[in-house]
C-alpha beads as a LAMMPS data file, in Angstrom:
LAMMPS data file: protein, C-alpha beads

87 atoms
86 bonds

1 atom types
1 bond types

-500.0 500.0 xlo xhi
-500.0 500.0 ylo yhi
-500.0 500.0 zlo zhi

Masses

1 110.0

Atoms # bond

1 1 1 33.717 -21.243 33.747
2 1 1 31.518 -20.251 30.600
3 1 1 28.376 -21.525 30.523
4 1 1 27.122 -23.884 28.127
5 1 1 24.748 -22.955 25.579
6 1 1 21.007 -24.506 25.614
7 1 1 20.463 -26.849 23.410
8 1 1 17.901 -25.367 20.546
9 1 1 14.195 -27.571 20.828
10 1 1 13.335 -29.497 17.693
11 1 1 10.646 -27.860 16.737
12 1 1 12.845 -23.913 16.399
13 1 1 13.370 -23.824 13.523
14 1 1 13.372 -20.156 12.736
15 1 1 16.494 -20.304 15.416
16 1 1 17.732 -23.220 13.898
17 1 1 18.580 -21.198 10.317
18 1 1 19.963 -18.341 11.600
19 1 1 21.913 -20.254 13.931
20 1 1 22.871 -23.137 11.474
21 1 1 21.400 -22.233 7.879
22 1 1 19.594 -24.875 7.826
23 1 1 16.281 -24.030 5.492
24 1 1 13.456 -23.521 6.942
25 1 1 10.690 -26.956 6.635
26 1 1 7.498 -25.156 5.560
27 1 1 4.478 -25.555 8.276
28 1 1 1.910 -25.649 5.342
29 1 1 2.630 -25.487 1.625
30 1 1 1.512 -22.409 -0.077
31 1 1 -0.781 -21.333 -3.363
32 1 1 0.900 -19.635 -5.872
33 1 1 -1.577 -16.157 -6.000
34 1 1 -3.789 -16.127 -8.775
35 1 1 -2.417 -13.589 -10.955
36 1 1 -5.593 -11.122 -12.340
37 1 1 -4.846 -8.889 -14.816
38 1 1 -6.155 -5.444 -13.683
39 1 1 -7.982 -3.707 -15.719
40 1 1 -6.175 -1.737 -17.999
41 1 1 -5.626 1.576 -17.410
42 1 1 -6.841 5.335 -18.819
43 1 1 -4.704 7.849 -20.140
44 1 1 -3.688 10.573 -18.123
45 1 1 -3.410 14.157 -18.882
46 1 1 -2.517 16.739 -16.428
47 1 1 -3.950 19.482 -16.037
48 1 1 -2.568 22.703 -13.996
49 1 1 -5.596 24.826 -12.285
50 1 1 -4.482 28.602 -11.025
51 1 1 -7.055 28.538 -7.395
52 1 1 -7.216 31.351 -4.782
53 1 1 -4.790 31.345 -1.712
54 1 1 -7.939 30.968 0.398
55 1 1 -9.296 27.925 -1.701
56 1 1 -5.969 26.371 -1.910
57 1 1 -6.207 26.780 1.780
58 1 1 -9.427 25.055 2.574
59 1 1 -8.551 21.994 0.749
60 1 1 -5.513 21.700 2.075
61 1 1 -7.142 21.938 5.970
62 1 1 -9.926 19.191 3.872
63 1 1 -6.953 16.269 2.687
64 1 1 -6.042 17.064 6.054
65 1 1 -8.702 15.927 7.842
66 1 1 -9.841 13.472 5.377
67 1 1 -6.826 12.045 5.174
68 1 1 -6.481 11.835 1.257
69 1 1 -4.694 13.676 -1.280
70 1 1 -5.560 17.516 -2.508
71 1 1 -5.785 15.792 -6.254
72 1 1 -8.096 12.273 -5.099
73 1 1 -10.179 15.057 -3.758
74 1 1 -10.436 16.870 -6.803
75 1 1 -11.115 14.574 -9.144
76 1 1 -14.287 14.026 -7.246
77 1 1 -15.664 16.451 -7.373
78 1 1 -15.116 16.487 -10.915
79 1 1 -16.549 13.260 -11.133
80 1 1 -19.224 13.916 -10.005
81 1 1 -19.615 17.303 -11.562
82 1 1 -19.134 15.861 -14.956
83 1 1 -21.919 13.242 -14.188
84 1 1 -24.156 13.755 -16.314
85 1 1 -21.916 14.781 -19.605
86 1 1 -22.045 12.231 -21.984
87 1 1 -18.455 10.787 -23.710

Bonds

1 1 1 2
2 1 2 3
3 1 3 4
4 1 4 5
5 1 5 6
6 1 6 7
7 1 7 8
8 1 8 9
9 1 9 10
10 1 10 11
11 1 11 12
12 1 12 13
13 1 13 14
14 1 14 15
15 1 15 16
16 1 16 17
17 1 17 18
18 1 18 19
19 1 19 20
20 1 20 21
21 1 21 22
22 1 22 23
23 1 23 24
24 1 24 25
25 1 25 26
26 1 26 27
27 1 27 28
28 1 28 29
29 1 29 30
30 1 30 31
31 1 31 32
32 1 32 33
33 1 33 34
34 1 34 35
35 1 35 36
36 1 36 37
37 1 37 38
38 1 38 39
39 1 39 40
40 1 40 41
41 1 41 42
42 1 42 43
43 1 43 44
44 1 44 45
45 1 45 46
46 1 46 47
47 1 47 48
48 1 48 49
49 1 49 50
50 1 50 51
51 1 51 52
52 1 52 53
53 1 53 54
54 1 54 55
55 1 55 56
56 1 56 57
57 1 57 58
58 1 58 59
59 1 59 60
60 1 60 61
61 1 61 62
62 1 62 63
63 1 63 64
64 1 64 65
65 1 65 66
66 1 66 67
67 1 67 68
68 1 68 69
69 1 69 70
70 1 70 71
71 1 71 72
72 1 72 73
73 1 73 74
74 1 74 75
75 1 75 76
76 1 76 77
77 1 77 78
78 1 78 79
79 1 79 80
80 1 80 81
81 1 81 82
82 1 82 83
83 1 83 84
84 1 84 85
85 1 85 86
86 1 86 87
């Protein structure tokens, strides 16, 4: 003898949608997020730099410890070094 399937509760909308293909009625009305225009990006230029192997190793260790990318660290250092330079 097979067991009868337990009936779905009226509150279980997700199960109804899965079993019967009925759409879920949202519990609350969602407002569309306002589209915010991102600030215009400055164009980037690629720069290739030769580093000593020991310096590259230290940079890699710093990146691993801080969880930042090597490029982020180099950009931060360059920003700091170039603060006094006027455009």
